C-alpha positions as CSV (number, residue, x, y, z in Angstrom):
1,M,4.6,-49.6,-58.9
2,T,6.7,-52.8,-58.9
3,R,10.1,-52.4,-57.4
4,L,13.1,-54.2,-59.0
5,V,14.5,-54.6,-55.6
6,G,12.3,-56.5,-53.2
7,V,13.1,-57.9,-49.8
8,F,16.8,-57.6,-49.1
9,L,18.3,-60.6,-47.3
10,V,21.8,-59.1,-47.0
11,V,22.7,-55.5,-47.2
12,A,26.2,-54.1,-46.9
13,V,27.6,-50.7,-47.9
14,L,31.2,-51.0,-49.2
15,L,33.6,-48.2,-50.1
16,T,35.6,-49.2,-53.2
17,G,38.0,-47.6,-55.6
18,C,40.9,-45.2,-55.1
19,S,40.9,-41.7,-53.9
20,V,41.6,-39.2,-56.6
21,F,43.1,-35.8,-55.6
22,G,41.8,-36.5,-52.1
23,A,38.2,-37.0,-53.1
24,A,36.4,-39.9,-51.4
25,P,35.5,-42.8,-53.7
26,S,31.8,-43.4,-54.4
27,P,30.1,-45.9,-52.1
28,T,28.7,-49.2,-53.3
29,T,25.8,-51.2,-51.9
30,T,25.8,-55.0,-52.1
31,Y,22.7,-57.0,-51.3
32,T,21.2,-60.4,-52.1
33,D,17.8,-60.3,-53.7
34,T,14.9,-62.6,-53.2
35,Q,16.1,-64.9,-56.0
36,G,19.4,-65.3,-54.2
37,Q,21.4,-63.2,-56.6
38,Q,24.1,-60.9,-55.3
39,I,23.7,-57.4,-56.6
40,T,26.2,-54.5,-56.3
41,V,25.3,-51.0,-57.3
42,D,27.7,-48.1,-57.4
43,W,26.2,-44.8,-56.2
44,V,28.2,-42.8,-58.7
45,D,25.3,-44.0,-61.1
46,Y,22.5,-42.7,-58.9
47,P,20.5,-40.3,-61.1
48,A,19.0,-38.2,-58.3
49,D,20.8,-36.2,-55.6
50,A,22.2,-37.5,-52.3
51,G,19.5,-37.1,-49.7
52,V,16.7,-37.1,-52.3
53,D,14.2,-40.0,-52.4
54,G,14.5,-40.6,-56.1
55,E,11.6,-43.0,-56.2
56,V,9.2,-40.1,-55.4
57,L,10.0,-38.5,-58.7
58,L,8.9,-41.5,-60.8
59,G,5.7,-40.6,-62.7
60,R,5.8,-37.0,-61.6
61,A,5.9,-34.0,-64.0
62,D,9.4,-33.3,-65.4
63,Q,10.8,-29.9,-66.1
64,T,8.8,-29.5,-69.3
65,R,5.5,-30.6,-67.9
66,L,5.7,-28.9,-64.5
67,E,4.5,-25.4,-65.5
68,P,0.7,-26.1,-65.7
69,E,0.7,-27.9,-62.4
70,A,2.8,-25.2,-60.7
71,R,0.7,-22.4,-62.1
72,E,-2.5,-24.0,-60.9
73,L,-1.2,-24.5,-57.4
74,V,0.2,-21.0,-57.1
75,G,-3.0,-19.5,-58.5
76,D,-5.1,-21.4,-56.0
77,L,-2.8,-20.4,-53.1
78,R,-3.0,-16.7,-54.1
79,A,-6.8,-16.8,-54.3
80,A,-7.2,-18.7,-51.0
81,I,-5.0,-16.3,-49.1
82,T,-6.6,-13.3,-50.6
83,D,-10.1,-14.5,-49.8
84,A,-9.1,-15.4,-46.2
85,S,-7.2,-12.2,-45.5
86,G,-8.9,-9.7,-47.6
87,L,-5.5,-8.6,-48.9
88,A,-4.4,-8.6,-52.5
89,M,-1.2,-10.6,-53.3
90,A,1.3,-9.3,-55.9
91,S,3.9,-11.4,-57.6
92,T,7.4,-10.1,-57.1
93,E,8.2,-10.7,-60.8
94,A,6.1,-10.8,-64.0
95,E,4.3,-14.0,-64.3
96,R,5.7,-14.6,-67.8
97,E,9.1,-14.8,-66.2
98,W,8.4,-17.4,-63.5
99,F,9.7,-20.3,-65.6
100,K,12.5,-18.4,-67.3
101,S,15.9,-20.2,-67.5
102,E,17.4,-18.0,-64.7
103,N,14.9,-19.6,-62.2
104,W,16.1,-23.1,-63.0
105,F,19.1,-24.5,-61.2
106,P,20.6,-27.8,-62.6
107,S,22.1,-30.2,-60.0
108,G,25.8,-30.3,-60.9
109,G,26.6,-33.7,-59.4
110,N,24.7,-36.4,-57.5
111,G,26.8,-36.2,-54.3
112,Y,28.7,-39.3,-55.2
113,G,30.9,-38.1,-58.0
114,G,28.3,-38.8,-60.7
115,E,25.8,-36.8,-62.7
116,S,22.4,-35.9,-61.4
117,L,19.4,-35.7,-63.8
118,L,17.5,-33.3,-61.6
119,I,16.9,-29.6,-61.8
120,T,15.4,-27.2,-59.3
121,L,13.0,-24.4,-59.8
122,N,12.7,-21.4,-57.4
123,C,9.9,-19.0,-58.5
124,C,6.5,-17.6,-58.0
125,D,7.0,-15.3,-54.9
126,F,3.9,-13.4,-53.7
127,T,3.5,-10.8,-51.0
128,T,0.9,-8.4,-49.6
129,N,1.6,-4.9,-48.4
130,A,-0.1,-5.6,-45.0
131,A,-1.1,-8.3,-42.7
132,P,-4.5,-9.0,-41.1
133,G,-5.1,-8.8,-37.4
134,R,-3.4,-11.4,-35.3
135,A,-6.8,-13.2,-34.7
136,Q,-7.1,-14.0,-38.4
137,W,-3.7,-15.6,-38.9
138,Q,-5.0,-19.2,-38.2
139,S,-7.8,-18.9,-40.7
140,V,-5.4,-17.6,-43.4
141,L,-2.9,-20.4,-42.7
142,D,-5.8,-22.9,-42.8
143,A,-7.0,-21.6,-46.1
144,A,-3.5,-22.0,-47.6
145,S,-3.2,-25.5,-46.1
146,E,-6.5,-26.6,-47.7
147,V,-4.9,-25.8,-51.1
148,T,-1.6,-27.6,-50.4
149,V,-3.6,-30.7,-49.1
150,A,-5.8,-30.7,-52.2
151,A,-2.7,-30.6,-54.4
152,G,-1.3,-33.6,-52.6
153,L,1.5,-31.9,-50.7
154,G,-0.1,-32.1,-47.3
155,P,-0.7,-29.4,-44.8
156,L,1.6,-26.4,-44.1
157,V,3.4,-27.0,-40.8
158,L,4.5,-24.1,-38.6
159,E,8.2,-23.9,-38.0
160,Q,7.7,-23.7,-34.2
161,D,5.7,-27.0,-34.4
162,S,8.0,-28.8,-36.9
163,P,9.5,-32.2,-35.9
164,A,13.0,-30.8,-36.2
165,M,12.3,-28.0,-33.7
166,R,10.5,-30.3,-31.3
167,A,13.5,-32.6,-31.3
168,D,15.8,-29.7,-30.3
169,P,14.5,-28.1,-27.1
170,E,17.3,-25.5,-27.1
171,W,16.6,-24.4,-30.6
172,S,12.8,-24.3,-29.8
173,Q,13.3,-22.2,-26.7
174,S,15.6,-19.8,-28.6
175,Y,13.0,-19.4,-31.4
176,R,10.2,-18.8,-29.0
177,D,12.2,-16.3,-27.0
178,Q,12.8,-14.3,-30.1
179,Y,9.6,-14.6,-32.0
180,C,6.9,-15.8,-29.6
181,N,7.3,-13.1,-26.9
182,L,3.8,-11.8,-27.0
183,E,1.3,-12.2,-24.2
184,G,0.5,-15.9,-23.7
185,G,3.5,-16.9,-25.7
186,E,1.9,-16.0,-29.0
187,C,4.3,-15.4,-32.0
188,W,4.5,-12.2,-34.0
189,V,5.8,-14.1,-37.0
190,W,4.5,-17.5,-38.4
191,R,6.7,-19.4,-40.9
192,A,5.2,-22.6,-42.3
193,S,6.2,-24.9,-45.1
194,V,5.3,-28.2,-46.8
195,Y,7.4,-30.5,-49.1
196,D,6.3,-33.7,-50.7
197,G,9.6,-34.7,-52.1
198,V,9.1,-32.8,-55.3
199,Q,7.3,-29.5,-54.7
200,W,7.4,-27.2,-51.8
201,V,5.6,-24.1,-50.5
202,S,7.0,-21.7,-48.0
203,F,4.5,-19.4,-46.2
204,T,5.1,-16.4,-43.9
205,I,2.8,-14.0,-42.1
206,E,4.2,-11.4,-39.8
207,N,3.8,-8.1,-38.1
208,V,7.2,-7.1,-36.8
209,A,5.7,-4.0,-35.1
210,L,4.2,-6.4,-32.5
211,D,7.7,-7.4,-31.3
212,P,7.7,-5.9,-27.8
213,T,11.5,-5.5,-28.0
214,G,11.3,-3.2,-31.0
215,V,14.3,-4.9,-32.5
216,A,12.4,-6.4,-35.5
217,A,10.8,-3.1,-36.4
218,T,14.1,-1.3,-36.4
219,E,15.7,-4.0,-38.6
220,A,12.8,-3.8,-41.0
221,E,13.1,-0.1,-41.4
222,K,16.8,-0.3,-41.8
223,F,16.5,-2.7,-44.7
224,D,13.3,-1.1,-46.1
225,R,11.2,-4.2,-45.4
226,P,7.5,-4.0,-44.8
227,L,6.4,-4.1,-41.1
228,D,3.6,-6.5,-41.8
229,S,2.9,-8.8,-44.7
230,I,1.9,-12.2,-45.9
231,M,4.3,-14.0,-48.2
232,F,4.6,-17.3,-50.0
233,S,6.9,-18.9,-52.5
234,Y,6.9,-22.0,-54.6
235,G,9.7,-24.4,-55.8
236,A,10.2,-27.9,-57.1
237,T,12.9,-30.3,-57.9
238,V,12.1,-32.5,-60.9
239,V,13.8,-34.5,-63.7
240,R,15.4,-32.4,-66.4
241,S,13.6,-32.0,-69.8
242,G,13.9,-35.0,-72.1
243,K,15.5,-37.2,-69.3
244,S,12.5,-39.0,-67.9
245,N,13.1,-42.3,-69.6
246,D,16.8,-42.2,-68.8
247,Y,16.0,-41.4,-65.2
248,A,13.4,-44.2,-64.9
249,R,16.0,-46.8,-66.1
250,A,18.8,-45.5,-64.0
251,I,16.9,-45.3,-60.7
252,Q,15.7,-48.9,-60.9
253,P,18.7,-50.6,-59.3
254,F,18.5,-48.2,-56.4
255,L,14.9,-48.6,-55.4
256,G,14.5,-49.6,-51.8
257,L,18.1,-49.1,-50.9
258,V,19.2,-47.0,-47.9
259,Q,21.2,-44.1,-49.2
260,P,24.8,-43.6,-48.0
261,A,26.0,-40.2,-47.0
262,S,27.3,-38.1,-49.9
263,T,31.0,-38.3,-50.6
264,T,31.4,-35.2,-52.7
265,S,30.2,-31.7,-52.3
266,D,28.8,-31.3,-55.8
């Protein structure tokens, strides 16, 4: 894909405009392109959401075209986990309802006072009514990861091994004290996830009865949650139906630019 914006010789982020009712003005970015032209873009026109790499969405399935891709991924995950664990997975809602309007959440604003053309799907939750023995957990996770890798998302990463947790020793220690207090520092719950900028999968396998403190089992019984299970869910953020061409045009001036922090809470 050819970028409209190539090598930037000068980049400056400027705040312009007037504050309205106390709201911060949208930021602008001014740069000089490789032809020596000075370009200024106003982030109020950014068609994605603040913090989202809008370039990743180019060429990907939009809201209308996502369903076949999503159903294939979810079906493959369900089959792989069932084969590896020997446990059947049931959907928490009827499959015909996965893509109903109630599961789609339009982005209100883009975080800079403008309109976002994105929409988010949360659907397709599966769970078992038991978990395999602790020795099988790695093979179950590996089977699920093979599916996400084949689909182009990459491998599922355990929460306790995530870059964010590794960068925060205090958080990591607190997590391990609470969930990894079995012999040898093994965890009685594994949470893993993967996100490719468009689709994500969240995976959990747990047996709260293994928690030596008994606190987790008490909480599970209190809220009528299963003591042991495997769960996964799927979601995606894509371009709204009928907006792919508008999105492709609107994102061009922003390709390659460093995003400023959001200025509105929409």
